[in-house]
PAGULUM-128604 format. One record per residue (C-alpha): residue number from 1; residue in one letter; x, y, z. Coordinates in nm, 4 decimals. Example, Ala and Ser with C-alpha at 12.3 -4.5 7.8 and 13.67 -1.06 7.14 Angstrom:
REM residues 2
1,A,1.2300,-0.4500,0.7800;
2,S,1.3670,-0.1060,0.7140;
***
This chain:
REM residues 572
1,M,-1.3949,1.5611,0.2001;
2,H,-1.0307,1.4545,0.2076;
3,L,-0.8926,1.1040,0.1638;
4,S,-0.5303,1.0161,0.2371;
5,A,-0.3312,0.7195,0.1157;
6,D,-0.4218,0.5160,0.4223;
7,G,-0.7944,0.5517,0.4028;
8,R,-0.9392,0.7970,0.6565;
9,I,-1.2183,1.0371,0.5708;
10,E,-1.3046,1.3648,0.7449;
11,D,-1.6014,1.5977,0.7816;
12,L,-1.8981,1.4012,0.6502;
13,I,-2.2551,1.3464,0.7535;
14,W,-2.4010,1.0084,0.6653;
15,V,-2.7788,1.0000,0.6705;
16,N,-2.9742,0.6768,0.6107;
17,R,-3.3122,0.7431,0.4490;
18,T,-3.5410,0.4596,0.3342;
19,Q,-3.2496,0.2260,0.2732;
20,N,-3.0648,0.4868,0.0626;
21,W,-2.7308,0.6445,0.1558;
22,T,-2.7221,1.0241,0.1298;
23,V,-2.3940,1.2015,0.1795;
24,Y,-2.3429,1.5611,0.2743;
25,S,-2.0124,1.7402,0.2916;
26,T,-2.0022,2.0330,0.5324;
27,A,-1.7611,2.3144,0.4795;
28,S,-1.8510,2.5245,0.7797;
29,N,-1.5883,2.5799,1.0475;
30,I,-1.3195,2.4113,0.8370;
31,D,-0.9679,2.5386,0.8915;
32,A,-0.8279,2.5425,0.5383;
33,C,-0.4740,2.5549,0.6796;
34,A,-0.5088,2.2453,0.9002;
35,R,-0.3923,1.9957,0.6384;
36,Y,-0.0205,1.9309,0.6627;
37,A,0.1922,2.1374,0.4182;
38,I,-0.1116,2.2442,0.2125;
39,C,0.0894,2.5331,0.0636;
40,G,0.4007,2.3234,-0.0098;
41,P,0.7643,2.4304,0.0460;
42,Y,0.8097,2.7981,0.1392;
43,G,0.4353,2.8547,0.1165;
44,N,0.2504,3.0451,0.3900;
45,C,-0.1116,2.9634,0.4783;
46,N,-0.3503,3.2236,0.6154;
47,I,-0.7150,3.1257,0.6730;
48,N,-0.8150,3.4923,0.6541;
49,N,-0.6935,3.5249,0.2948;
50,A,-0.8516,3.4087,-0.0292;
51,P,-0.6781,3.2096,-0.1574;
52,A,-0.5300,3.0863,0.1696;
53,C,-0.1827,3.0128,0.0276;
54,S,0.0836,3.2615,-0.0730;
55,C,0.4598,3.2504,-0.1191;
56,L,0.6967,3.3955,0.1379;
57,E,0.8623,3.7228,0.0427;
58,G,1.1441,3.6523,-0.2024;
59,F,0.9755,3.3365,-0.3358;
60,E,0.7414,3.2654,-0.6265;
61,P,0.5114,2.9730,-0.7169;
62,R,0.7042,2.6727,-0.8458;
63,R,0.4226,2.5789,-1.0855;
64,P,0.2034,2.8881,-1.1481;
65,E,-0.0431,2.6938,-1.3622;
66,E,-0.1234,2.4647,-1.0665;
67,W,-0.1574,2.7599,-0.8269;
68,N,-0.4103,2.9152,-1.0654;
69,L,-0.6162,2.5963,-1.0192;
70,A,-0.5955,2.6220,-0.6364;
71,D,-0.3419,2.3366,-0.6143;
72,W,-0.0576,2.4776,-0.4029;
73,S,0.1112,2.1492,-0.3092;
74,S,0.4120,2.2175,-0.5372;
75,G,0.4952,2.5151,-0.3161;
76,C,0.7310,2.8002,-0.3933;
77,Q,1.0874,2.8496,-0.5137;
78,R,1.3445,3.1211,-0.4610;
79,I,1.3390,3.4138,-0.7003;
80,T,1.7134,3.4597,-0.6489;
81,P,1.9416,3.1593,-0.5681;
82,L,2.1428,3.1536,-0.2463;
83,A,2.5038,3.2645,-0.2699;
84,G,2.6395,3.0961,0.0415;
85,G,2.8515,3.2332,0.3263;
86,N,2.8577,3.6120,0.3590;
87,G,2.6589,3.6402,0.0353;
88,D,2.3509,3.5428,0.2322;
89,G,2.1626,3.6950,0.5228;
90,F,1.8384,3.6299,0.7059;
91,R,1.4916,3.7777,0.6822;
92,T,1.2913,3.7785,1.0059;
93,L,0.9375,3.6479,0.9889;
94,S,0.7092,3.6779,1.2925;
95,G,0.3528,3.5810,1.3670;
96,V,0.3841,3.2375,1.2054;
97,K,0.3945,2.8791,1.3278;
98,F,0.7397,2.7264,1.3024;
99,P,0.7902,2.4960,1.0007;
100,D,0.7880,2.1190,1.0400;
101,T,1.0906,2.0261,1.2550;
102,N,1.1400,1.6823,1.0997;
103,R,1.4714,1.7971,0.9454;
104,S,1.5981,2.0239,1.2193;
105,V,1.8616,2.0215,1.4942;
106,Y,1.8849,2.2151,1.8142;
107,N,2.1420,2.3203,2.0731;
108,L,2.0214,2.4170,2.4197;
109,N,2.3390,2.6094,2.5116;
110,M,2.3902,2.8201,2.1985;
111,T,2.3050,3.1909,2.1918;
112,L,2.0930,3.3336,1.9109;
113,D,2.3944,3.5170,1.7619;
114,D,2.5964,3.1940,1.7584;
115,C,2.2942,3.0203,1.6094;
116,E,2.2909,3.2697,1.3221;
117,A,2.6653,3.2419,1.2676;
118,T,2.6702,2.8611,1.2463;
119,C,2.3656,2.8618,1.0190;
120,K,2.5289,3.1122,0.7836;
121,E,2.8421,2.8953,0.7607;
122,N,2.6394,2.5941,0.6428;
123,I,2.4740,2.6440,0.3018;
124,S,2.2299,2.3609,0.3866;
125,C,2.0901,2.5597,0.6811;
126,T,1.7706,2.7264,0.5560;
127,A,1.6476,2.8949,0.8747;
128,Y,1.7083,2.9354,1.2458;
129,A,1.5155,3.0447,1.5536;
130,S,1.5378,3.0704,1.9283;
131,L,1.4551,2.7382,2.0915;
132,D,1.2782,2.8851,2.3947;
133,I,1.1418,3.2387,2.3698;
134,R,1.0118,3.2192,2.7274;
135,N,1.3626,3.2448,2.8704;
136,G,1.4663,3.5531,2.6798;
137,G,1.5510,3.3653,2.3613;
138,S,1.7760,3.0826,2.4783;
139,G,1.8893,2.7873,2.2707;
140,C,1.9163,2.7404,1.8968;
141,L,1.6893,2.5607,1.6484;
142,Q,1.8072,2.5198,1.2874;
143,W,1.6357,2.3799,0.9769;
144,F,1.8204,2.1915,0.7005;
145,D,1.5589,2.1384,0.4333;
146,D,1.2770,2.3155,0.2512;
147,L,1.0546,2.4937,0.5033;
148,M,0.7220,2.3117,0.5150;
149,D,0.3882,2.3697,0.6873;
150,I,0.4197,2.7430,0.7651;
151,R,0.0996,2.9253,0.8565;
152,V,-0.0009,3.2556,1.0123;
153,Y,-0.0198,3.2007,1.3868;
154,E,-0.0753,3.4194,1.6919;
155,E,0.2713,3.3812,1.8393;
156,T,0.5529,3.6224,1.9161;
157,Q,0.8216,3.3754,1.8096;
158,E,1.0483,3.4848,1.5230;
159,L,1.1747,3.2722,1.2366;
160,H,1.4924,3.3841,1.0553;
161,I,1.4879,3.2580,0.6938;
162,R,1.8066,3.2368,0.4857;
163,M,1.7953,3.4760,0.1894;
164,P,2.0471,3.6058,-0.0652;
165,A,2.1842,3.9446,0.0348;
166,S,2.0317,4.1026,-0.2762;
167,E,1.6846,4.0236,-0.1392;
168,L,1.7511,4.2008,0.1913;
169,P,1.7411,4.5749,0.2785;
170,S,2.0689,4.7569,0.2148;
171,P,2.2794,4.8771,0.5114;
172,T,2.1702,5.2340,0.4360;
173,S,1.8028,5.1448,0.4599;
174,P,1.6269,5.2667,0.7758;
175,E,1.4681,4.9209,0.8039;
176,Y,1.8044,4.7432,0.8101;
177,G,1.8923,4.5686,1.1380;
178,S,2.2470,4.4892,1.2389;
179,G,2.3920,4.1573,1.1381;
180,S,2.1047,3.9819,0.9642;
181,G,1.9037,4.2176,0.7512;
182,K,1.6288,4.2125,1.0131;
183,K,1.3627,4.4800,1.0094;
184,K,1.3351,4.6911,1.3179;
185,P,0.9968,4.8203,1.4404;
186,T,0.9550,5.1878,1.3568;
187,I,0.7478,5.4553,1.5296;
188,A,0.5872,5.7286,1.3243;
189,I,0.7022,6.0577,1.4681;
190,A,0.6382,6.4011,1.3272;
191,V,0.9583,6.5783,1.2260;
192,S,0.8702,6.8708,1.4481;
193,A,0.7929,6.6556,1.7541;
194,S,0.9867,6.7260,2.0656;
195,I,1.2231,6.4786,2.2285;
196,G,0.9735,6.4405,2.5114;
197,S,0.6973,6.3352,2.2705;
198,F,0.9329,6.0840,2.1124;
199,I,1.0032,5.9242,2.4498;
200,V,0.6311,5.9055,2.5302;
201,C,0.5596,5.7356,2.1967;
202,L,0.8466,5.4939,2.2474;
203,I,0.7250,5.3973,2.5954;
204,L,0.3726,5.3499,2.4614;
205,A,0.4966,5.1242,2.1809;
206,L,0.7011,4.9154,2.4206;
207,Y,0.4011,4.8840,2.6526;
208,V,0.1758,4.7639,2.3688;
209,A,0.4366,4.5085,2.2625;
210,W,0.4704,4.3870,2.6221;
211,R,0.0926,4.3456,2.6583;
212,K,0.0731,4.1536,2.3296;
213,K,0.3497,3.9185,2.4396;
214,K,0.1822,3.8684,2.7771;
215,R,-0.1528,3.7801,2.6148;
216,S,0.0191,3.5372,2.3818;
217,R,0.1927,3.3711,2.6757;
218,K,-0.1397,3.3352,2.8584;
219,R,-0.3047,3.1747,2.5547;
220,R,-0.0181,2.9313,2.5225;
221,Q,-0.0386,2.8461,2.8908;
222,A,-0.4128,2.7823,2.8598;
223,R,-0.3566,2.5413,2.5706;
224,E,-0.1077,2.3428,2.7694;
225,D,-0.3641,2.3293,3.0537;
226,K,-0.2584,2.1129,3.3449;
227,Y,0.0272,1.9623,3.1413;
228,T,0.2414,2.2742,3.1928;
229,N,0.2870,2.1961,3.5596;
230,D,0.5169,1.9035,3.6398;
231,E,0.3635,1.8439,3.9814;
232,D,0.0103,1.8242,3.8365;
233,R,0.1260,1.6010,3.5514;
234,N,0.2922,1.3545,3.7857;
235,K,-0.0109,1.3480,4.0106;
236,D,-0.2484,1.3005,3.7161;
237,T,-0.0598,1.0364,3.5156;
238,E,0.1966,0.8801,3.7503;
239,L,0.4334,0.8716,3.4528;
240,S,0.7961,0.9720,3.4205;
241,A,0.8687,1.3138,3.2727;
242,F,1.1764,1.3007,3.0476;
243,S,1.3804,1.6035,2.9460;
244,L,1.4181,1.7034,2.5820;
245,S,1.7960,1.6719,2.6065;
246,M,1.7655,1.3150,2.7370;
247,I,1.5307,1.2110,2.4535;
248,A,1.7463,1.3874,2.1938;
249,K,2.0561,1.2073,2.3186;
250,S,1.8830,0.8688,2.3171;
251,T,1.7706,0.9137,1.9547;
252,N,2.1006,1.0622,1.8341;
253,N,1.9300,1.3977,1.7928;
254,F,1.6347,1.2388,1.6101;
255,A,1.8577,1.0975,1.3387;
256,L,1.6897,0.9719,1.0210;
257,D,1.8553,0.6329,1.0744;
258,N,1.6537,0.5990,1.3953;
259,K,1.3204,0.6867,1.2366;
260,L,1.0742,0.3955,1.2586;
261,G,0.7828,0.5506,1.0737;
262,E,0.5496,0.8470,1.0588;
263,G,0.1781,0.9258,1.0822;
264,G,-0.0385,1.2326,1.1134;
265,F,0.0555,1.2577,1.4815;
266,G,0.4216,1.2809,1.3837;
267,P,0.7364,1.0702,1.3345;
268,V,0.8356,0.7809,1.5613;
269,Y,1.2007,0.7246,1.6506;
270,K,1.3943,0.4458,1.8141;
271,G,1.6035,0.5482,2.1122;
272,V,1.8375,0.3869,2.3641;
273,F,1.8783,0.5211,2.7182;
274,E,2.2172,0.5163,2.8879;
275,D,2.1089,0.2148,3.0940;
276,G,2.0511,0.0180,2.7718;
277,R,1.6700,0.0358,2.7667;
278,E,1.5306,0.0626,2.4144;
279,I,1.2411,0.3036,2.3622;
280,A,1.0115,0.4295,2.0888;
281,V,0.9517,0.8060,2.0819;
282,K,0.6351,0.9422,1.9210;
283,R,0.7013,1.3078,1.8450;
284,L,0.4311,1.5612,1.7574;
285,S,0.5267,1.7148,1.4246;
286,A,0.3491,2.0456,1.4944;
287,T,0.1619,2.2198,1.7749;
288,S,-0.1853,2.1663,1.6307;
289,S,-0.4801,2.1620,1.8694;
290,Q,-0.5808,1.8164,1.7427;
291,G,-0.2353,1.6760,1.8085;
292,L,-0.2428,1.8135,2.1634;
293,D,-0.5888,1.6614,2.2173;
294,E,-0.4621,1.3223,2.1030;
295,F,-0.1577,1.3601,2.3248;
296,K,-0.3702,1.4287,2.6338;
297,N,-0.6165,1.1534,2.5460;
298,E,-0.3472,0.8904,2.5019;
299,V,-0.1792,0.9790,2.8305;
300,G,-0.5133,0.9853,3.0105;
301,C,-0.6302,0.6510,2.8704;
302,I,-0.3299,0.4232,2.9112;
303,A,-0.1119,0.5838,3.1781;
304,K,-0.2384,0.3446,3.4464;
305,L,-0.3250,0.0435,3.2282;
306,Q,-0.1041,-0.2618,3.2644;
307,H,-0.1576,-0.5729,3.0517;
308,R,0.0775,-0.7970,2.8589;
309,N,-0.1174,-0.7313,2.5379;
310,L,-0.1142,-0.3511,2.5641;
311,V,0.1892,-0.1451,2.4679;
312,K,0.3447,0.0150,2.7765;
313,L,0.3690,0.3934,2.7994;
314,L,0.6879,0.4797,2.9887;
315,G,0.6533,0.8564,3.0052;
316,Y,0.6328,1.1825,2.8166;
317,C,0.8299,1.4944,2.7328;
318,I,0.6818,1.8457,2.7232;
319,Q,0.9297,2.1252,2.6645;
320,G,0.8625,2.4406,2.4663;
321,D,0.6585,2.3374,2.1629;
322,E,0.7737,1.9751,2.1860;
323,R,0.5222,1.7031,2.2786;
324,M,0.6522,1.3467,2.2923;
325,L,0.5294,1.0118,2.4203;
326,I,0.7841,0.7474,2.5182;
327,Y,0.6913,0.3786,2.4836;
328,E,0.8601,0.0452,2.5257;
329,Y,1.0298,-0.0492,2.2007;
330,M,0.8707,-0.3218,1.9884;
331,E,1.1399,-0.5071,1.7917;
332,N,0.9099,-0.6470,1.5233;
333,K,0.7187,-0.3327,1.4334;
334,S,0.3467,-0.3690,1.3563;
335,L,0.1309,-0.6558,1.2356;
336,D,0.0582,-0.4987,0.8959;
337,F,0.4339,-0.4971,0.8286;
338,F,0.4113,-0.8776,0.8034;
339,I,0.0669,-0.9957,0.6978;
340,F,0.0232,-0.7663,0.3967;
341,D,0.3720,-0.8235,0.2528;
342,A,0.4289,-1.1237,0.0257;
343,S,0.7860,-1.1899,0.1404;
344,R,0.7511,-1.1159,0.5128;
345,S,0.4171,-1.2941,0.5540;
346,I,0.5873,-1.6343,0.5405;
347,M,0.7503,-1.5474,0.8740;
348,L,0.4077,-1.5762,1.0390;
349,D,0.2958,-1.9392,1.0234;
350,W,-0.0557,-2.0377,1.1301;
351,P,0.0240,-2.1220,1.4970;
352,L,0.1822,-1.7788,1.5345;
353,R,-0.1142,-1.6049,1.3683;
354,F,-0.3579,-1.7891,1.5934;
355,H,-0.1449,-1.6849,1.8926;
356,I,-0.1660,-1.3210,1.7785;
357,I,-0.5450,-1.3421,1.7361;
358,N,-0.5779,-1.4759,2.0913;
359,G,-0.3483,-1.2066,2.2335;
360,I,-0.5431,-0.9229,2.0701;
361,A,-0.8678,-1.0706,2.2048;
362,R,-0.7296,-1.0856,2.5593;
363,G,-0.6089,-0.7266,2.5374;
364,L,-0.9572,-0.6124,2.4341;
365,V,-1.1182,-0.8072,2.7194;
366,Y,-0.8976,-0.6115,2.9579;
367,L,-0.9948,-0.2789,2.8002;
368,H,-1.3658,-0.3587,2.7850;
369,Q,-1.4248,-0.5144,3.1257;
370,D,-1.1189,-0.5869,3.3410;
371,S,-0.9551,-0.2430,3.3639;
372,R,-1.0702,0.0231,3.6094;
373,L,-1.2500,0.2081,3.3309;
374,R,-1.4210,0.0594,3.0290;
375,I,-1.2241,0.1794,2.7257;
376,V,-1.3308,0.1663,2.3616;
377,H,-1.0236,0.1862,2.1386;
378,R,-1.2054,0.3145,1.8251;
379,D,-0.9090,0.2600,1.5917;
380,L,-0.8233,-0.1097,1.6154;
381,K,-0.6386,-0.2183,1.3003;
382,A,-0.3337,-0.4137,1.1883;
383,G,-0.1156,-0.1015,1.1974;
384,N,-0.1974,-0.0480,1.5652;
385,I,-0.0984,-0.3994,1.6732;
386,L,0.2718,-0.4013,1.7648;
387,L,0.4824,-0.7166,1.7997;
388,D,0.7580,-0.7641,2.0585;
389,K,1.0714,-0.9735,2.0132;
390,N,0.8729,-1.2931,2.0834;
391,M,0.5949,-1.1880,1.8416;
392,N,0.3505,-1.1237,2.1245;
393,P,0.0844,-0.8738,2.0097;
394,K,0.0341,-0.5448,2.1921;
395,I,-0.2489,-0.3005,2.1199;
396,S,-0.1175,0.0539,2.0701;
397,D,-0.2205,0.4078,1.9719;
398,F,-0.4906,0.5236,2.2131;
399,G,-0.5155,0.8771,2.0746;
400,L,-0.8755,0.8186,1.9610;
401,A,-0.9862,0.5984,2.2531;
402,R,-1.2846,0.6879,2.4741;
403,K,-1.3371,0.6060,2.8407;
404,F,-1.6698,0.4887,2.9825;
405,S,-1.7556,0.5272,3.3491;
406,G,-2.0084,0.3615,3.5758;
407,Y,-2.2726,0.1679,3.3869;
408,E,-2.2182,0.3391,3.0504;
409,T,-2.2203,0.0905,2.7632;
410,E,-2.2452,0.3137,2.4550;
411,A,-2.2215,0.6755,2.3472;
412,N,-2.3147,0.8950,2.0557;
413,T,-2.0889,1.1435,1.8801;
414,N,-2.1169,1.3852,1.5898;
415,R,-1.7495,1.3305,1.5149;
416,V,-1.6766,0.9772,1.3998;
417,V,-1.3109,0.8789,1.4007;
418,G,-1.1355,0.5628,1.2932;
419,T,-0.9946,0.4014,0.9809;
420,Y,-1.2111,0.3112,0.6860;
421,G,-1.2507,-0.0650,0.6521;
422,Y,-1.2589,-0.1238,1.0284;
423,I,-1.5504,0.1015,1.1320;
424,S,-1.8790,-0.0628,1.2327;
425,P,-2.1935,0.0388,1.0400;
426,E,-2.3806,0.1845,1.3393;
427,Y,-2.0813,0.4056,1.4143;
428,A,-2.0333,0.5219,1.0552;
429,V,-2.4028,0.5980,1.0002;
430,H,-2.5371,0.7110,1.3370;
431,G,-2.2251,0.7985,1.5385;
432,L,-2.3082,0.5252,1.7931;
433,F,-2.0043,0.3538,1.9422;
434,S,-1.9613,0.0949,2.2152;
435,V,-1.7435,-0.2047,2.2960;
436,K,-1.9253,-0.3757,2.0064;
437,S,-1.7598,-0.1238,1.7723;
438,D,-1.4233,-0.2683,1.8748;
439,V,-1.5657,-0.6208,1.8329;
440,Y,-1.6486,-0.5362,1.4706;
441,S,-1.2945,-0.4068,1.4116;
442,F,-1.1547,-0.7228,1.5738;
443,G,-1.3621,-0.9367,1.3356;
444,V,-1.2181,-0.7521,1.0365;
445,L,-0.8704,-0.7972,1.1813;
446,V,-0.9221,-1.1740,1.2241;
447,L,-1.0227,-1.2122,0.8581;
448,E,-0.7192,-1.0067,0.7513;
449,I,-0.4829,-1.2194,0.9624;
450,V,-0.6259,-1.5412,0.8166;
451,S,-0.6223,-1.4237,0.4548;
452,G,-0.3276,-1.1839,0.4455;
453,K,-0.5543,-0.9422,0.2542;
454,K,-0.6809,-0.5959,0.3478;
455,N,-1.0540,-0.5483,0.3883;
456,R,-1.0225,-0.2018,0.2380;
457,G,-0.9575,-0.2217,-0.1342;
458,F,-1.0085,-0.5990,-0.1516;
459,S,-1.1201,-0.7261,-0.4923;
460,Q,-1.1682,-1.0608,-0.6609;
461,Q,-1.0996,-1.1351,-1.0241;
462,D,-1.4599,-1.2396,-1.0929;
463,Y,-1.6312,-0.9692,-0.8883;
464,N,-1.5533,-0.6716,-0.6755;
465,D,-1.6272,-0.7215,-0.3092;
466,T,-1.4985,-0.6523,0.0380;
467,L,-1.2932,-0.9124,0.2221;
468,I,-1.5904,-0.9515,0.4582;
469,G,-1.8216,-1.0208,0.1639;
470,H,-1.5790,-1.2733,0.0177;
471,A,-1.5428,-1.4539,0.3514;
472,W,-1.9237,-1.4638,0.3898;
473,K,-1.9711,-1.6217,0.0452;
474,L,-1.7018,-1.8837,0.1107;
475,H,-1.8599,-1.9628,0.4498;
476,K,-2.2042,-2.0166,0.2956;
477,E,-2.0467,-2.2482,0.0349;
478,G,-1.8556,-2.4428,0.3021;
479,K,-1.5208,-2.3319,0.1579;
480,S,-1.3847,-2.1070,0.4360;
481,V,-1.0486,-2.2850,0.4251;
482,E,-0.9907,-2.1244,0.0839;
483,L,-0.9651,-1.7882,0.2594;
484,V,-0.6312,-1.8878,0.4144;
485,S,-0.3214,-1.7083,0.2887;
486,S,-0.1108,-1.9264,0.0598;
487,S,0.1920,-1.8522,0.2782;
488,V,0.0463,-2.0452,0.5742;
489,R,-0.1523,-2.3251,0.4102;
490,D,0.1195,-2.5814,0.4812;
491,S,0.1186,-2.4988,0.8542;
492,C,-0.2514,-2.4360,0.9142;
493,V,-0.4770,-2.6457,1.1338;
494,A,-0.8031,-2.6714,0.9390;
495,S,-1.0291,-2.6839,1.2457;
496,Q,-0.8656,-2.3703,1.3929;
497,V,-0.8877,-2.1841,1.0626;
498,L,-1.2568,-2.2657,1.0194;
499,R,-1.3258,-2.1647,1.3785;
500,A,-1.1325,-1.8366,1.3438;
501,V,-1.3192,-1.7420,1.0245;
502,H,-1.6526,-1.8340,1.1872;
503,I,-1.5745,-1.6172,1.4917;
504,G,-1.4599,-1.3335,1.2661;
505,L,-1.7956,-1.3425,1.0843;
506,L,-1.9823,-1.3445,1.4162;
507,C,-1.7931,-1.0277,1.5105;
508,V,-1.8784,-0.8391,1.1884;
509,Q,-2.2523,-0.9042,1.1941;
510,H,-2.4533,-0.6016,1.0884;
511,H,-2.6339,-0.5373,1.4180;
512,A,-2.4236,-0.4640,1.7254;
513,E,-2.6487,-0.6688,1.9550;
514,D,-2.5806,-0.9823,1.7474;
515,R,-2.2033,-0.9596,1.7964;
516,P,-2.0412,-1.1485,2.0854;
517,T,-1.8534,-0.9782,2.3663;
518,M,-1.4762,-1.0094,2.3659;
519,S,-1.4869,-1.2327,2.6744;
520,S,-1.7122,-1.4711,2.4761;
521,V,-1.4695,-1.4524,2.1841;
522,V,-1.1797,-1.5609,2.4076;
523,L,-1.3854,-1.8605,2.5269;
524,M,-1.4840,-1.9534,2.1716;
525,L,-1.1214,-1.9363,2.0550;
526,G,-1.0104,-2.1625,2.3393;
527,N,-1.2477,-2.4579,2.2996;
528,E,-1.4259,-2.6716,2.0412;
529,N,-1.7832,-2.6039,2.1538;
530,Y,-2.0689,-2.5334,1.9153;
531,L,-2.0705,-2.1912,1.7480;
532,P,-2.3959,-2.0171,1.6547;
533,P,-2.4393,-1.9489,1.2824;
534,P,-2.3373,-1.5926,1.1851;
535,K,-2.5950,-1.3585,1.0353;
536,Q,-2.5302,-1.1627,0.7194;
537,P,-2.2559,-0.9031,0.7733;
538,A,-2.2776,-0.5402,0.6698;
539,F,-2.0725,-0.5763,0.3538;
540,F,-2.3577,-0.4956,0.1139;
541,A,-2.3996,-0.1572,0.2824;
542,E,-2.0234,-0.1138,0.2675;
543,E,-2.0287,-0.1526,-0.1130;
544,R,-2.2713,0.1392,-0.1410;
545,F,-2.0590,0.3181,0.1209;
546,V,-1.7571,0.2838,-0.1104;
547,T,-1.9554,0.4056,-0.4130;
548,E,-2.0666,0.7192,-0.2313;
549,I,-1.7166,0.7888,-0.1031;
550,N,-1.5629,0.7587,-0.4497;
551,S,-1.8188,1.0042,-0.5890;
552,L,-1.7154,1.2839,-0.3528;
553,S,-1.4532,1.5461,-0.4265;
554,S,-1.1359,1.5931,-0.2237;
555,A,-1.1034,1.8990,0.0018;
556,P,-0.8835,1.9969,0.2977;
557,T,-1.0116,1.8960,0.6402;
558,L,-0.9684,2.0132,0.9946;
559,D,-0.9038,1.7001,1.1946;
560,S,-0.6992,1.4565,0.9899;
561,I,-0.5270,1.2255,1.2342;
562,N,-0.2499,0.9746,1.1971;
563,E,-0.4046,0.8122,0.8954;
564,V,-0.7252,0.9368,0.7355;
565,T,-1.0232,0.9633,0.9655;
566,V,-1.3896,0.9118,0.9019;
567,T,-1.5570,1.2082,1.0676;
568,L,-1.9300,1.2839,1.0762;
569,M,-2.0028,1.6437,1.1603;
570,N,-2.3496,1.7856,1.2349;
571,A,-2.2550,2.1385,1.2009;
572,R,-1.2072,1.5076,0.9984;
***
């Protein structure tokens, strides 16, 4: 099992037997190379090797003692330092996935030779490659940092890594290629073979290479599925398709100054179109199958949804290995940016917090019953609530959402996804999810907005507990007003606070059937009518849940997404 800093867990089975929690960790079908940068800088991951990590040629482990303990995160370092200029050349590496392009630049009009020349002139340039191998190797992609997240991959693309000349074949070597120290393919030919035999062998080798490239192109086309055809994409999503050059220009070539944040899906950048429209660009950091699945799912779920409390998807960009989603820009970032920060939390007084609670509830009502398809978000949390310039809340990040059709009300899955602290008990234990799963997450969110504290990792001085457990104890003692964040106590309306906490506790009740629907929640928030007493929430089970989690060891996982996912696998 693997936990990240943000709290998701992958690849677990949770089995409830006679009130006891039994945890199993399954290692079958786990791609050891799926975790981002598992082999560190200049490390190469190969799932067919044991151990999976090794250093690229010309590099050695940075901390050998850690590598001996199967901790490769420190990566590799050069055996011989770079000389700069003509003292360096390039080694060609094929059959690998390109490194993370977070610190890279590209030029669509540059030839590969020009790409090499400009890279050689800049000592900070660590590697270069053709931007689009489908068009005979057009364009230029250059890296300007340590090469991260390299793994063996069935692709014909070539990566040219900067190396000192002393680490490259000499000009007299038969393996030396002109210009860059590149190795040329060789054909074993008997010395006594005739010229005719040589030609036959050469033709055969070229044919095999052509067939391999053709198969690779077909596999790539299959992965892209219907999204490789612009006409099909427009018909399916009714979204705008933006060119890579247009997005690059709007973000100043993905400048670090324009970076808004980053998750497992990839970095998010601010951009400005020529007409002045501000956008947010979510860019896939690598061409992983999980990232592509999330990409398709998000487009499919929200392309045709329109509501003032849902973030608006403007379009997408698919070009080469690039996958990007383009959203309306939210000036005030996400809700967690404010409520969990001591200094910024004072900017959200109680009326504004109550307004945000109401807006989130209305957005969920639309997803659950008013849109054409019933949609369960499955990852509702403070980090996925964005705030516009007027502090109106907008639900975002639909990469994990599921659509229901017809009269479907719930579903079962052997792969549970979400963020620990917001996941309902029936989903975590049995893989059952429904609109009531989102209701549970909303209840947690309400208590976090009121208190300014995170449910995950919450603790009291006198006793350890979850935020839900603390709110339940205060409610039973008639002291719910004490849950309010100190930053909003001067502006709070006691009756609204008590009502919000009461509704939050109704939403986090242990059994899904006891929780209200979101339409009922909106009604309860908008009037002063009688509220039914909440039943005991699931926080006692959560305490044992935490104990079991902390007892497990960390291991790489296959499907880590955005933050850390809770995944139950029968066979994150």
